[in-house]
Structure formats: structure tokens, C-alpha cells
LUMNU-576098 format. One line per 8 residues: their letters; for each residue x, y, z of N, C-alpha, C. Coordinates in Angstrom, 2 decimals. Layout:
N
a) X Y Z X Y Z X Y Z | ...
//
This chain:
322
mieisipg) 38.81 136.63 -152.63 39.58 136.11 -153.16 39.57 134.66 -153.15 | 40.19 134.06 -154.14 40.25 132.63 -153.73 42.05 131.86 -154.06 | 41.57 131.33 -153.18 43.20 130.30 -151.99 43.44 129.10 -153.23 | 44.72 129.21 -153.65 44.89 127.89 -155.02 45.82 127.00 -154.08 | 45.73 126.48 -154.02 46.82 125.11 -152.94 46.21 123.93 -153.53 | 47.63 123.53 -154.56 47.51 122.37 -155.51 49.07 122.03 -155.21 | 48.76 120.67 -154.56 50.59 119.61 -154.22 51.10 119.97 -155.49 | 52.26 119.90 -155.67 53.15 119.42 -156.57 53.51 120.54 -157.94
idwlvirq) 52.91 121.85 -156.94 52.63 123.01 -158.87 53.51 123.50 -159.49 | 53.03 123.86 -160.40 54.05 123.70 -161.59 53.64 125.10 -162.17 | 54.63 125.38 -163.23 54.60 127.06 -163.99 53.20 126.73 -164.46 | 52.82 125.86 -165.54 51.32 125.58 -166.03 50.05 126.04 -165.27 | 50.09 125.26 -164.29 48.85 125.80 -163.85 49.09 126.86 -162.98 | 50.54 127.69 -162.91 49.91 129.15 -162.19 49.76 129.99 -163.43 | 50.66 129.90 -164.46 49.69 131.01 -165.82 48.65 130.47 -166.32 | 47.70 129.40 -165.44 46.93 129.50 -165.98 46.01 129.82 -164.81
afslalmk) 46.72 129.90 -163.59 45.25 130.30 -162.92 45.23 131.68 -163.12 | 46.65 132.71 -163.44 46.18 134.25 -164.17 45.45 134.49 -164.90 | 46.12 133.37 -166.03 44.95 133.73 -166.93 43.50 133.24 -166.52 | 43.06 132.74 -165.57 41.39 132.45 -165.27 41.29 133.45 -164.17 | 41.66 133.37 -163.42 41.77 135.24 -162.93 41.88 135.99 -163.43 | 42.14 136.70 -164.78 41.91 137.89 -165.46 40.86 137.96 -166.86 | 40.51 136.41 -166.71 39.24 136.70 -167.65 38.31 136.59 -166.67 | 37.83 135.57 -165.12 36.55 136.28 -164.05 36.88 137.81 -163.25
nqpitiag) 38.55 138.20 -162.75 38.65 139.45 -162.45 38.26 139.42 -161.35 | 38.82 138.08 -161.04 38.89 137.70 -159.50 40.27 137.65 -158.73 | 40.23 138.08 -157.58 42.46 137.99 -156.88 42.41 136.83 -156.79 | 43.33 136.83 -156.60 43.83 135.00 -156.32 45.28 135.28 -155.55 | 45.69 134.01 -154.71 46.56 133.96 -154.08 46.98 132.77 -154.57 | 48.02 132.28 -155.21 48.73 130.71 -154.89 50.05 130.39 -153.96 | 49.33 129.70 -153.40 50.06 128.80 -152.51 51.26 128.71 -152.61 | 52.37 128.79 -152.80 53.93 127.27 -152.84 54.11 128.17 -154.37
agiflann) 53.90 129.03 -154.86 53.78 129.80 -156.38 55.16 130.44 -155.90 | 55.84 131.01 -155.12 57.30 132.03 -154.78 58.34 130.92 -154.84 | 57.67 130.23 -154.17 58.60 129.21 -153.18 59.03 128.02 -155.08 | 57.67 127.56 -155.65 58.30 127.01 -157.32 59.78 128.44 -158.54 | 58.81 129.57 -157.78 60.08 130.74 -158.97 61.52 130.52 -158.48 | 61.46 130.47 -156.34 62.88 129.99 -156.43 63.24 128.86 -156.66 | 62.81 128.17 -157.35 63.58 126.94 -157.30 63.87 126.48 -158.44 | 62.86 126.88 -159.67 63.13 126.84 -160.78 62.86 128.35 -161.59
reylpffd) 64.39 129.13 -161.03 64.98 130.21 -161.65 64.67 130.37 -163.36 | 64.09 129.21 -164.14 64.14 129.13 -165.39 62.38 129.77 -166.31 | 61.55 129.77 -164.64 60.45 130.39 -165.01 60.39 131.91 -164.48 | 61.24 132.79 -164.01 61.37 133.91 -163.48 61.17 134.49 -164.31 | 61.33 134.43 -166.07 61.67 135.60 -166.62 60.02 135.37 -167.43 | 59.82 134.62 -167.39 58.34 134.13 -167.72 56.96 135.03 -166.23 | 57.57 134.90 -165.82 56.72 135.84 -164.61 56.77 136.92 -164.66 | 57.64 137.07 -164.58 58.17 138.44 -165.22 57.60 139.52 -166.29
dirdases) 57.69 138.62 -167.02 57.17 139.37 -168.49 56.00 139.57 -168.76 | 54.84 138.39 -168.11 53.36 138.69 -167.74 53.24 139.12 -166.84 | 53.88 139.58 -165.22 53.78 140.66 -164.86 53.81 142.01 -165.33 | 54.82 142.67 -166.05 55.10 143.45 -166.58 54.18 144.20 -167.72 | 53.50 143.01 -168.32 52.99 143.10 -169.43 51.46 143.50 -168.95 | 51.08 142.03 -167.63 49.76 142.91 -167.22 49.22 144.34 -166.78 | 50.69 144.73 -166.37 50.34 146.14 -165.11 50.51 147.08 -166.59 | 50.99 147.10 -167.92 51.31 148.09 -168.94 50.11 148.41 -169.74
wgagrlli) 49.18 146.53 -170.18 48.11 146.35 -170.32 46.75 147.05 -169.74 | 47.19 147.07 -168.23 45.68 147.72 -167.80 44.67 146.15 -166.57 | 46.00 145.38 -166.85 44.74 143.97 -166.47 45.74 143.68 -165.03 | 45.77 144.33 -164.16 46.33 143.94 -162.47 47.71 143.78 -162.82 | 47.40 143.35 -161.19 48.82 143.94 -160.48 49.49 142.29 -159.80 | 50.56 141.71 -160.67 50.89 140.59 -159.79 52.37 141.06 -158.84 | 51.93 139.52 -157.59 53.10 140.66 -156.23 53.59 139.02 -155.77 | 55.06 138.84 -155.97 55.40 137.39 -155.10 55.48 138.26 -153.59
dgpdvaye) 55.06 137.45 -152.46 54.68 137.60 -151.32 54.49 136.76 -150.99 | 56.48 136.43 -150.58 57.09 135.39 -150.29 56.99 133.90 -150.51 | 56.30 132.95 -149.79 56.35 131.35 -150.69 54.83 131.57 -151.58 | 54.59 132.26 -151.44 52.85 132.32 -152.73 53.12 133.86 -153.92 | 51.92 133.74 -154.52 51.79 134.82 -155.32 50.84 135.00 -155.66 | 50.67 136.36 -155.11 49.74 137.36 -155.55 48.70 137.83 -156.38 | 47.66 137.80 -157.01 47.67 138.59 -158.19 46.22 139.22 -158.35 | 46.03 140.42 -158.28 44.75 141.26 -158.32 44.67 141.74 -160.10
pgpvrpgr) 43.53 141.33 -160.89 43.58 141.33 -162.26 42.95 142.66 -162.18 | 43.44 143.19 -163.24 41.88 144.23 -163.44 41.16 144.36 -164.96 | 40.08 145.10 -165.37 39.26 144.93 -166.12 40.00 144.96 -167.40 | 40.34 143.92 -167.76 40.49 144.04 -169.84 39.42 143.92 -170.78 | 39.79 144.76 -171.73 38.75 144.94 -172.52 39.33 144.80 -174.31 | 38.94 144.32 -175.13 39.34 144.36 -176.48 40.62 145.76 -177.03 | 41.47 145.14 -177.64 41.87 146.20 -178.44 43.16 145.55 -178.85 | 44.08 146.97 -179.27 45.65 146.04 -179.84 46.31 146.12 -178.83
fkfetgrf) 47.40 144.99 -178.49 48.21 144.94 -177.48 49.50 145.00 -177.68 | 50.87 145.33 -177.52 52.19 145.08 -177.55 52.99 145.17 -176.67 | 53.36 144.01 -176.87 54.68 143.96 -175.79 56.21 143.14 -176.47 | 57.44 143.06 -176.17 58.70 142.40 -175.78 59.27 141.85 -175.01 | 58.74 140.79 -175.16 59.29 139.48 -174.04 61.30 139.64 -174.07 | 61.49 139.14 -172.65 63.18 138.86 -172.76 63.22 138.20 -173.29 | 64.98 137.64 -172.85 65.72 137.02 -173.61 65.31 135.61 -173.81 | 65.19 135.45 -172.34 64.65 134.25 -172.13 63.42 133.87 -171.51
ssaveill) 62.29 134.91 -172.28 60.57 134.71 -171.55 60.39 134.33 -173.52 | 58.49 133.81 -173.03 58.56 133.04 -174.32 57.14 134.18 -174.72 | 57.23 134.58 -175.98 56.11 135.42 -176.39 54.66 134.48 -176.24 | 54.57 133.19 -176.58 53.78 132.53 -176.46 52.79 132.29 -175.11 | 53.80 132.66 -173.85 53.07 132.80 -172.67 52.35 133.28 -172.02 | 52.72 134.99 -172.96 51.99 135.92 -172.85 50.84 135.36 -173.38 | 51.04 134.90 -174.87 48.72 135.02 -175.64 49.27 134.15 -174.64 | 49.24 132.57 -174.52 48.26 131.45 -173.56 47.88 132.36 -172.15
fmmpalfr) 48.52 133.40 -171.59 48.05 134.38 -170.80 46.86 134.86 -170.86 | 46.32 135.71 -172.32 45.70 136.94 -172.58 44.46 136.36 -173.15 | 44.94 135.02 -173.87 43.77 135.11 -175.09 42.35 134.20 -173.49 | 42.10 133.77 -172.93 40.62 133.59 -172.34 40.03 134.52 -171.75 | 40.48 135.60 -171.10 39.92 136.89 -171.26 39.57 137.40 -172.45 | 40.40 137.84 -173.32 40.07 138.38 -174.38 38.91 137.76 -175.47 | 38.52 136.05 -175.33 37.79 135.67 -175.94 36.41 135.93 -175.20 | 36.05 136.44 -174.71 34.91 137.41 -173.85 34.56 138.64 -174.62
gsfrsvle) 35.60 139.55 -175.02 35.65 140.35 -175.52 34.67 140.52 -176.25 | 34.04 141.79 -176.37 32.99 142.55 -177.95 33.59 142.33 -179.29 | 34.51 142.88 -179.53 35.11 142.52 -180.91 36.64 141.98 -180.76 | 37.06 142.23 -181.95 38.14 142.10 -182.51 39.60 142.20 -181.19 | 40.19 141.00 -180.44 41.75 142.31 -180.08 42.81 141.81 -181.25 | 43.94 142.27 -181.24 44.88 141.48 -182.12 45.75 141.99 -180.51 | 47.00 141.10 -180.58 48.39 141.31 -179.93 49.80 140.84 -181.31 | 50.26 141.78 -180.44 51.41 142.26 -181.58 52.69 141.81 -180.01
lggvthsp) 53.98 140.59 -180.94 54.34 139.83 -179.08 55.59 139.47 -180.35 | 56.77 140.23 -179.71 58.21 140.05 -180.27 59.12 139.05 -178.81 | 60.54 139.17 -179.57 60.87 138.57 -178.20 61.16 137.23 -179.16 | 60.81 135.73 -177.96 61.00 134.59 -177.61 59.86 134.31 -178.04 | 60.10 132.93 -179.30 58.66 132.37 -179.84 59.22 131.15 -179.85 | 60.00 130.47 -179.84 60.43 129.25 -179.18 60.90 128.61 -177.87 | 60.74 128.55 -177.46 61.08 128.49 -175.38 60.90 126.76 -175.38 | 62.22 126.20 -174.97 62.07 125.21 -174.35 61.40 124.72 -173.47
fscptafv) 61.18 126.05 -172.46 60.17 126.05 -171.20 58.43 126.24 -171.94 | 58.09 126.23 -173.02 57.19 126.47 -173.06 56.81 126.17 -174.93 | 55.64 126.36 -175.36 55.57 125.68 -176.44 55.50 126.18 -178.29 | 55.94 125.74 -179.17 55.94 126.34 -180.20 54.87 126.98 -180.66 | 54.59 128.11 -181.46 53.93 128.78 -182.49 52.93 127.72 -183.35 | 53.98 126.85 -184.13 53.28 125.76 -184.93 52.31 125.11 -183.95 | 52.86 124.48 -182.43 51.64 123.78 -181.73 50.12 124.38 -181.20 | 50.40 125.74 -181.59 49.18 127.14 -181.23 48.05 126.66 -182.04
ketllpam) 49.10 126.67 -183.19 48.16 127.46 -184.43 47.46 126.22 -185.30 | 48.40 125.12 -184.82 48.09 123.79 -185.75 47.25 122.63 -184.83 | 47.67 122.98 -183.87 47.27 121.93 -182.80 45.85 122.59 -181.96 | 46.52 124.10 -181.00 45.19 124.44 -180.48 44.24 124.73 -180.44 | 44.58 125.75 -181.36 43.83 126.71 -182.25 42.51 125.49 -183.11 | 43.23 125.15 -183.60 41.64 124.18 -184.67 40.45 123.33 -183.35 | 41.51 122.98 -182.27 40.56 122.42 -181.07 39.38 123.06 -180.63 | 40.48 124.47 -180.11 39.41 125.31 -179.41 38.40 125.94 -180.48
erlgffas) 38.54 125.85 -182.02 37.13 126.19 -182.88 36.15 125.40 -183.20 | 36.29 124.21 -182.55 35.43 123.18 -181.93 34.70 123.72 -181.45 | 34.58 124.35 -180.25 34.12 125.03 -178.70 33.86 126.52 -179.01 | 33.84 126.79 -179.86 33.74 128.33 -180.80 34.58 129.81 -180.28 | 35.78 129.62 -180.02 36.70 130.16 -179.68 37.43 129.97 -180.97 | 37.85 131.14 -181.91 37.99 131.53 -182.90 39.27 132.43 -183.20 | 40.75 131.99 -183.28 41.94 132.80 -183.15 42.68 132.43 -184.05 | 43.54 133.53 -184.83 44.54 132.97 -185.87 46.25 133.35 -185.16
ltlkrfgf) 47.13 133.13 -185.65 48.67 133.09 -184.73 49.38 133.47 -186.10 | 50.08 134.12 -186.75 50.95 134.16 -187.63 52.46 134.55 -187.00 | 53.66 133.51 -187.42 55.20 133.74 -186.55 55.41 134.76 -188.17 | 56.03 135.79 -187.43 56.45 137.06 -188.53 58.32 136.61 -188.32 | 58.43 136.12 -187.61 60.30 135.89 -187.43 60.60 135.16 -186.60 | 61.41 133.96 -186.56 61.95 133.38 -185.42 62.16 133.75 -183.96 | 62.06 133.60 -183.02 62.93 134.07 -182.28 63.09 133.28 -181.42 | 64.53 132.24 -180.65 64.99 131.40 -179.87 65.28 132.09 -179.15
hasgggam) 65.15 131.37 -177.74 65.20 131.14 -176.60 67.37 131.28 -176.70 | 67.60 132.66 -175.62 68.46 133.39 -175.59 68.66 134.47 -176.77 | 68.07 134.54 -177.20 68.80 135.59 -177.91 67.45 136.48 -178.43 | 66.28 135.52 -178.37 65.28 136.61 -178.98 65.39 137.09 -180.85 | 64.27 138.35 -180.43 64.50 139.48 -182.38 63.66 138.31 -182.66 | 62.73 137.53 -182.52 61.35 136.87 -182.87 60.46 137.74 -183.10 | 58.83 137.31 -183.80 58.14 138.32 -183.36 56.64 137.42 -183.98 | 55.50 137.58 -183.69 53.92 136.76 -183.81 53.24 137.82 -183.84
esriypre) 52.24 137.16 -184.09 50.49 138.30 -184.35 49.50 137.26 -184.43 | 49.05 138.20 -182.99 47.32 136.85 -182.99 46.25 137.60 -182.87 | 45.55 136.92 -183.51 43.86 137.68 -183.49 42.96 137.07 -183.20 | 42.21 137.81 -182.17 41.93 137.15 -180.57 39.89 137.80 -181.39 | 38.75 137.05 -181.60 37.92 137.24 -181.52 36.91 136.26 -180.97 | 35.35 137.45 -180.58 34.85 137.04 -179.51 34.31 135.34 -179.55 | 33.40 134.89 -178.16 33.93 133.60 -178.42 32.22 133.26 -179.90 | 32.21 132.29 -180.12 30.64 132.01 -180.71 30.61 130.67 -180.38
kgagavfs) 29.56 130.19 -180.58 29.12 129.10 -180.24 29.74 127.91 -180.95 | 29.92 127.00 -179.97 30.49 126.01 -180.24 29.47 124.63 -181.01 | 30.38 123.53 -182.09 29.54 123.45 -183.49 30.00 121.73 -182.65 | 30.51 121.75 -181.95 31.17 119.92 -181.67 31.81 119.95 -180.41 | 32.15 118.17 -180.67 32.90 117.40 -179.43 34.22 118.36 -180.02 | 35.09 118.16 -179.59 36.63 118.94 -179.13 37.19 117.70 -179.69 | 37.76 116.00 -179.05 38.14 115.30 -179.80 37.29 114.00 -179.97 | 37.40 113.41 -181.38 36.92 112.38 -181.68 38.27 111.71 -181.14
ecagsslt) 37.70 110.17 -181.27 38.55 108.99 -181.34 40.23 109.21 -181.77 | 41.27 108.78 -181.02 42.86 109.30 -181.93 42.95 107.44 -181.59 | 42.37 106.73 -181.11 43.22 105.56 -181.45 43.65 105.57 -182.43 | 44.51 104.94 -183.11 44.76 104.50 -184.59 45.34 106.23 -184.84 | 46.06 106.92 -184.48 46.52 108.09 -185.16 47.44 107.58 -185.58 | 47.58 108.34 -187.03 49.29 107.84 -187.56 49.51 109.47 -187.77 | 51.95 109.28 -187.85 52.59 109.97 -188.03 52.29 110.42 -189.91 | 52.16 111.70 -189.79 52.54 112.59 -190.87 53.37 113.16 -191.76
gikifish) 54.18 113.48 -190.90 55.67 113.88 -190.98 56.29 114.42 -190.08 | 57.43 114.95 -190.45 58.85 115.55 -189.58 59.17 117.21 -189.89 | 59.40 117.96 -188.78 60.09 118.96 -189.19 60.87 119.30 -188.36 | 62.04 119.40 -189.12 63.27 120.05 -188.00 63.67 121.65 -188.71 | 64.24 122.50 -187.59 64.50 123.97 -187.58 65.55 123.48 -186.89 | 66.62 124.13 -188.01 67.67 124.49 -187.38 68.08 126.02 -187.47 | 68.74 126.61 -186.92 69.29 128.82 -187.18 71.02 128.91 -186.58 | 71.45 129.04 -187.41 72.82 129.44 -186.98 73.63 128.48 -185.98
ldtglael) 73.68 127.55 -186.46 74.45 126.08 -186.54 74.73 124.86 -187.39 | 75.57 124.00 -187.24 75.87 123.19 -188.24 74.41 122.40 -188.57 | 74.21 122.26 -189.96 73.50 121.24 -189.52 73.07 120.10 -189.82 | 74.57 119.77 -189.53 75.30 117.92 -189.27 73.96 117.45 -188.00 | 73.38 118.42 -187.24 72.88 118.48 -186.10 71.27 117.72 -186.29 | 71.17 118.54 -187.13 69.66 118.33 -187.47 69.99 117.05 -188.95 | 70.79 116.63 -189.15 71.45 115.57 -189.61 70.64 113.95 -189.22 | 71.55 114.06 -187.62 71.12 113.53 -187.01 70.24 113.30 -186.44
ekrmlmer) 69.29 114.17 -185.98 68.03 114.36 -185.84 66.95 114.09 -186.73 | 67.48 113.96 -187.96 66.97 113.08 -188.96 66.62 111.91 -188.96 | 67.60 111.15 -188.69 68.12 110.18 -189.17 67.35 109.25 -188.16 | 67.29 109.80 -186.85 67.33 109.25 -184.87 65.82 109.32 -185.46 | 65.16 110.06 -185.56 63.64 110.29 -185.94 63.19 109.59 -187.04 | 63.26 109.31 -188.17 63.16 108.37 -189.30 63.35 106.91 -188.84 | 64.45 106.33 -187.82 64.45 105.03 -187.83 63.23 104.57 -186.63 | 63.38 105.52 -185.73 62.18 105.78 -184.55 60.84 105.28 -184.47
lglgenrt) 60.67 106.72 -185.57 59.10 106.93 -186.00 58.64 106.10 -187.13 | 59.72 104.83 -187.96 59.82 104.47 -189.18 58.73 105.32 -190.54 | 58.92 107.01 -190.30 58.16 107.37 -191.64 60.23 107.75 -192.63 | 59.79 107.50 -194.29 60.44 108.00 -194.91 60.94 109.71 -195.06 | 62.25 108.90 -196.07 62.77 110.65 -196.23 61.90 111.63 -197.23 | 60.94 111.33 -197.57 59.84 111.77 -197.93 58.73 112.54 -197.51 | 59.00 112.40 -196.21 57.71 112.96 -195.16 58.96 113.92 -193.96 | 59.99 113.88 -194.46 60.68 113.90 -193.06 61.48 115.59 -194.07
aiievmds) 61.55 117.01 -193.69 62.17 117.82 -193.30 62.41 118.66 -192.79 | 64.48 118.82 -193.16 64.98 120.28 -192.92 65.02 121.39 -193.05 | 64.39 122.28 -191.89 64.25 123.68 -192.84 65.53 125.08 -191.89 | 66.14 125.47 -193.21 67.33 126.22 -192.44 66.85 127.81 -191.93 | 66.64 127.88 -190.64 66.26 129.82 -190.65 67.52 130.12 -190.88 | 67.31 130.89 -191.59 68.40 132.11 -192.13 67.95 133.39 -191.20 | 66.79 133.74 -191.14 66.83 135.13 -190.69 66.16 134.81 -188.97 | 66.88 134.82 -188.52 66.95 134.85 -186.81 67.75 135.64 -185.98
dgpgnsim) 68.00 136.33 -184.87 69.19 136.75 -184.21 70.11 135.94 -183.59 | 69.28 134.36 -183.44 70.65 133.58 -182.72 70.17 131.81 -183.13 | 70.75 131.04 -182.38 71.22 129.87 -182.86 69.74 129.14 -182.25 | 69.10 128.27 -182.59 68.05 127.66 -181.96 68.33 126.31 -183.24 | 67.31 125.26 -181.92 67.18 124.29 -182.87 65.32 123.41 -182.64 | 64.25 123.00 -183.47 63.43 123.06 -183.24 62.88 121.68 -183.85 | 62.39 120.42 -182.95 62.03 119.19 -183.61 60.86 119.08 -183.49 | 59.81 119.01 -184.58 57.99 119.19 -184.42 57.86 117.84 -185.09
vfadcggl) 57.08 116.41 -184.51 56.41 115.58 -185.31 55.17 116.07 -185.50 | 54.90 115.10 -186.69 53.36 115.92 -187.00 51.85 114.79 -187.22 | 50.80 114.27 -186.68 49.83 113.05 -186.71 48.82 114.07 -186.67 | 47.86 112.78 -187.87 46.47 112.98 -187.70 46.15 112.18 -186.58 | 44.81 113.15 -185.43 44.52 112.23 -184.68 42.67 112.82 -184.94 | 42.03 111.95 -185.85 40.74 111.76 -186.24 40.41 113.01 -186.62 | 40.95 113.97 -187.40 41.11 114.49 -188.30 41.50 116.06 -187.32 | 41.96 116.25 -185.97 42.72 117.06 -185.07 44.32 116.76 -185.71
qvvlfrel) 44.93 117.78 -186.31 46.28 117.41 -185.99 46.72 117.99 -184.71 | 47.82 116.89 -184.21 48.61 117.24 -183.05 49.98 117.25 -183.41 | 51.06 118.33 -183.19 51.97 118.40 -183.51 53.12 118.12 -181.33 | 53.80 117.03 -181.63 54.39 116.49 -180.93 56.17 117.07 -181.54 | 56.45 118.31 -180.46 57.76 118.84 -180.55 58.31 118.90 -179.07 | 59.21 119.36 -179.56 60.81 119.86 -178.83 61.26 120.52 -178.86 | 62.15 121.81 -178.53 62.52 122.47 -178.31 63.70 122.71 -177.64 | 65.22 122.57 -178.09 66.21 122.07 -177.70 66.98 123.02 -176.38
rlfdange) 66.92 123.17 -175.47 67.75 124.57 -174.71 69.49 124.07 -174.72 | 70.02 125.30 -176.15 71.16 125.06 -176.04 72.13 125.92 -175.38 | 71.73 127.12 -174.56 72.23 127.10 -173.76 71.53 127.84 -172.96 | 72.76 128.44 -170.96 71.98 128.08 -169.80 72.16 129.90 -169.55 | 71.51 130.22 -168.20 70.94 131.58 -168.69 72.64 132.11 -168.58 | 73.75 131.68 -168.68 74.86 132.11 -168.65 75.57 132.03 -169.68 | 74.90 131.74 -170.54 75.39 131.06 -172.00 76.28 130.38 -172.48 | 76.24 129.51 -171.22 77.08 128.48 -171.49 76.37 126.88 -172.10
ivlseeal) 76.89 126.13 -173.48 76.60 125.28 -174.05 76.00 123.95 -173.09 | 74.69 123.89 -173.26 73.77 122.80 -172.22 73.83 121.67 -172.95 | 73.31 121.52 -174.13 72.88 120.84 -174.83 74.01 119.77 -175.23 | 73.82 118.05 -175.32 74.70 117.20 -174.55 74.32 116.08 -175.53 | 74.68 115.16 -175.74 74.38 113.98 -176.96 73.61 113.22 -176.23 | 73.78 112.85 -174.63 72.54 112.18 -174.08 71.24 113.38 -173.41 | 71.66 114.45 -174.24 70.28 115.08 -173.95 69.38 115.35 -174.99 | 69.98 115.13 -176.44 69.72 114.60 -177.42 68.47 113.37 -177.70
hgeiagie) 68.94 112.47 -177.14 68.84 111.17 -177.35 67.93 111.51 -176.53 | 67.83 112.06 -175.15 66.56 111.85 -174.07 65.20 112.18 -174.94 | 65.43 113.78 -175.62 64.64 114.29 -176.18 64.04 113.29 -177.65 | 64.35 112.91 -178.51 64.49 111.64 -179.01 63.26 110.89 -178.81 | 63.47 110.25 -177.58 62.96 109.24 -176.97 61.66 110.09 -176.33 | 62.05 111.24 -176.37 60.54 111.60 -175.77 59.36 111.60 -176.80 | 59.84 111.82 -177.50 59.03 112.42 -178.95 58.69 110.69 -178.80 | 59.41 110.24 -179.01 58.84 108.82 -179.46 58.09 107.84 -178.33
sqanalkr) 58.90 107.89 -177.85 57.66 107.38 -176.38 55.96 108.56 -176.46 | 55.92 109.82 -177.39 54.47 110.60 -177.59 54.39 109.80 -178.44 | 54.42 109.52 -179.53 53.88 109.31 -180.90 53.17 107.60 -180.63 | 53.83 106.79 -180.13 53.06 105.36 -179.63 52.53 105.89 -178.62 | 52.78 106.23 -177.75 50.72 106.39 -177.26 49.94 107.18 -177.95 | 50.17 108.51 -178.86 49.13 109.08 -179.10 48.68 107.78 -180.37 | 49.06 106.75 -180.91 48.79 105.19 -181.60 47.87 104.68 -180.98 | 48.36 104.78 -179.76 46.47 103.91 -178.78 45.55 104.67 -178.16
gvlpervi) 46.03 106.09 -178.43 44.88 106.50 -178.19 45.47 107.88 -177.20 | 46.39 107.85 -176.21 47.12 108.77 -175.57 47.33 109.80 -176.04 | 46.09 110.82 -175.44 46.84 112.55 -176.08 48.03 112.89 -175.02 | 48.99 114.60 -176.04 49.65 114.28 -175.14 49.43 115.87 -174.25 | 49.99 115.40 -173.11 49.58 116.24 -171.73 50.04 117.42 -171.88 | 49.96 118.45 -172.99 50.38 119.63 -172.98 48.22 119.72 -173.44 | 48.55 119.06 -174.89 47.46 118.81 -174.94 45.67 119.09 -174.23 | 45.88 118.40 -173.47 44.82 118.67 -172.56 45.34 119.29 -171.56
remcpyim) 45.97 119.73 -171.22 46.13 120.49 -170.05 45.62 121.71 -170.66 | 46.40 122.22 -171.52 46.31 123.67 -172.25 44.24 123.53 -172.49 | 43.48 122.82 -173.13 42.30 122.55 -173.69 41.09 122.68 -172.77 | 41.78 122.10 -171.23 41.07 121.55 -169.76 40.11 122.95 -170.45 | 40.18 124.43 -169.60 40.22 125.32 -169.49 38.70 125.55 -169.90 | 39.26 125.31 -171.56 38.23 125.90 -172.42 37.10 124.46 -172.06 | 37.44 123.46 -172.81 36.38 122.50 -172.19 35.35 122.74 -171.12 | 35.73 123.14 -169.94 35.44 123.35 -169.20 34.44 124.66 -169.07
lsgggisp) 34.78 125.81 -169.78 34.07 126.84 -170.10 32.98 126.79 -171.01 | 33.10 125.41 -172.00 31.56 125.22 -172.23 30.66 124.47 -172.29 | 30.88 123.78 -170.69 30.54 123.09 -169.74 30.06 121.67 -169.68 | 31.71 121.13 -170.54 31.75 120.14 -171.06 33.51 119.63 -169.15 | 33.10 118.81 -169.65 33.93 118.03 -168.07 35.56 117.22 -168.84 | 36.43 117.16 -168.76 37.79 117.15 -169.04 37.88 115.54 -169.15 | 38.15 114.32 -169.50 38.38 113.07 -170.30 38.57 112.93 -171.01 | 39.83 113.66 -171.93 40.19 113.00 -172.94 41.11 111.77 -172.16
agetpaaa) 41.38 110.67 -173.46 42.39 109.46 -172.99 43.21 110.22 -172.33 | 43.98 109.09 -171.41 45.04 109.58 -170.79 45.41 110.13 -169.84 | 44.78 110.83 -169.11 45.01 111.69 -168.46 45.87 111.26 -167.47 | 47.36 112.56 -166.36 48.23 112.39 -166.06 47.96 113.05 -164.85 | 49.08 113.05 -163.73 48.72 113.68 -162.36 49.09 115.19 -162.39 | 49.81 115.36 -163.76 49.83 117.17 -163.74 48.34 117.69 -164.56 | 48.01 116.32 -165.37 46.63 117.12 -165.90 45.52 116.98 -164.79 | 45.26 116.54 -163.96 44.12 116.52 -162.66 44.19 117.66 -162.50
mtgklcek) 45.67 118.13 -161.87 45.95 119.29 -161.07 45.41 120.39 -162.02 | 45.83 121.02 -163.21 44.87 121.77 -163.93 43.42 121.53 -163.90 | 43.18 120.13 -164.41 41.45 119.90 -163.34 41.02 120.52 -162.50 | 42.24 120.16 -161.14 41.37 120.61 -159.48 41.71 122.80 -159.98 | 42.49 123.28 -160.47 42.95 124.19 -160.66 41.50 124.71 -161.58 | 40.46 124.52 -162.60 39.53 124.79 -163.11 38.22 125.10 -162.54 | 38.34 123.12 -161.68 37.48 123.62 -160.84 37.10 124.41 -159.46 | 37.87 125.59 -159.40 38.14 126.37 -158.11 37.12 127.75 -159.00
ff) 37.37 128.08 -160.41 36.84 128.84 -161.19 35.43 128.91 -161.52 | 35.04 127.34 -161.76 34.12 126.97 -162.93 32.44 125.94 -161.58
//
């Protein structure tokens, strides 16, 4: 039994702990994880779906034990896995949970996941497909991700498929020099909402990021079960495409509108801050944290520019397993 106690624990550390425990087939206890879920109820649907998927696939048993969370993983064999998330959950989190273990398989696995593909509390499929998977390939971890239908927070109805292959030998370093990274484009996805919101976001981003009309696109998603709004900014970072993203939270768990003009300005300012940091060679925290286990699996240390206290938490977690 591995006991994990990390001050300031957040959801990403909790999910990564589940992933590494499954990969190692090692039971764990995460101190304070039960308290975190009680105080941050927006992540309970993520936990519930990982628990249900894990049990249905024979991948183990998750249990909230007072202030803590315990996980007893089971052996995972490669194959075809199907699961439908709840309306406030995330299919991307299910994928990220399963990938480390499935990369160790002896043949290809396929995950067919439905429900929410774009959650304000996770990352969008484009970030996984365009940033994480190409970075993983440099270490010999090969996978694909296809978005078949958008599924937004609070409505679901989306579909995606991922194919995960046995790990091969890596070919080189994950991150090359990122200083001087250049922004290459903006995409704004909007569904079942007034496109005036997307036009406002477009003007704000063009002004703040200095990109012209020819590099900015608004894409109206017609085939979805409910409203959604996604902002993505693309950057070239030493040959690696980095996706800066914001999935705007439109509704709370009671169906009440929570998006305000102040919140929108805050999200745009957050993307601008990340873009400016990337130009200085500072990778987004999410990239650092998601890649940390794969870098350490490959025998490397996690040392890309701009490590934050939250990224350090992921590093401490990885040290428990490697």
C-alpha cells in the first residue's frame, strides 16, 4: 500500500495517483482526497465516473473513506473499452486515467467514450490530440484521438475514440527550446448560443494577442445536445504545437447561468497571460503536469521551464511510484 500525502492536493494529482496506481497495480490511499471532493463538488462526477468505469472494466475499486480515498486497482489487459459519462463529468478524464496502464499492453486498446468531451474543469480533446499526444510520441508513447461529436458540460451527448498502442522506444527529448514561441491562430467554438458572444471573444483576443483576422476563426457547432463555448489559441513551441484553452462554464449544477462579463474578461486575460509566458519560454502548467509521469517513466527528470508549486505536486506524486 502506497500512502500519498501531499499538502494542497487538487483533482489532477488525485486522478494521476489513480492512473499510476493502475499502471503499477499498486493499492494506494490518498490523504485528504475525500475532503477535497467534499469541498470541490464539481469534481465528484469525475470521481464517480472513474470509479464506475474502473469497476465495469475490472480495473479495481475506488472508495471514499472519510477524509481519504482508497484505490485497489485490478490488472488491466488491452482490449476495447466503452463508457458513457454523466452530464457534468468528462470523457477526457477517463482517457487520461487509463492511458498509462494501456501503454503497457502487448497490443492495441480502443476506448470508445461518450458524454462530455469539453468540460471547464478538464481539458478539451484538441489539447490532448494536438499537444499531449505529439509530446508523448517523442518518448515512444503512441496514441490517437478522434472527436466524433461535441459534448459540452451540462448537456453531454458527445463521442470520442482513442487508440492506444504498446510503448516503443523514444526518439529524443520531449521539449525543445520554447523561448520565442509564436502564436499561430485562434479558434472559437460556439454551439446553441448567440454568435455575438464569439464575435466579442474574437475581437478581444485579436486585440490582446496581436493576431489578424486571417488567423482567427469562429466555428459554429450545429450537431450537439446543448450550448457550449470553447476558446483555443495555438502556438508553435520549438516544433511542438501548444494549445492554450478555456472551456467557458455556462451553467452550474442547478442549470443556472454562471457566465458573466467579468468572468469572460478573466478567461481572456488568463489566455493572454499564458501566451505571454510561452513567448518567454514558460510552458503552460497543464502541459508540464500531464507530461511529468511519461517523462519520469522514460527515465528523465521533470525540468521544463516555469515549474509551478502545482507542477511540483505532480513531481512529488511521481516520485512515490518511480
